Phi, psi and omega in degrees: 000148179284141183265354179208159178301148177289152182264345183260134178260163181259165180278162172302326179297320181297316180295322174301322178295320179298312179303315179301326179287345182291347182306329184262006182241146180204133173073022184239156171270121187242150177240130186296325174301320180289327174296319181298318180290321183288320189257357172073038176244156183237166170290168184294344178270002181090000184264157176233114185294159175272140175304142177264007181272136358282144186280114182299134182302329178293345178275336188276000000 
């Protein structure tokens, strides 16, 4: 688990790729980084962020 919030944001294109992957999902809580891992897409700079799940209570 991560000990502090990530400092890198993803691009709008990465989030769009996650939305495109949603066609096969319904009624679930989804994390774009997990969708990237499952469906094999990366951000436009070639990186793939790490999932923040489980979200530490101290961040919220």
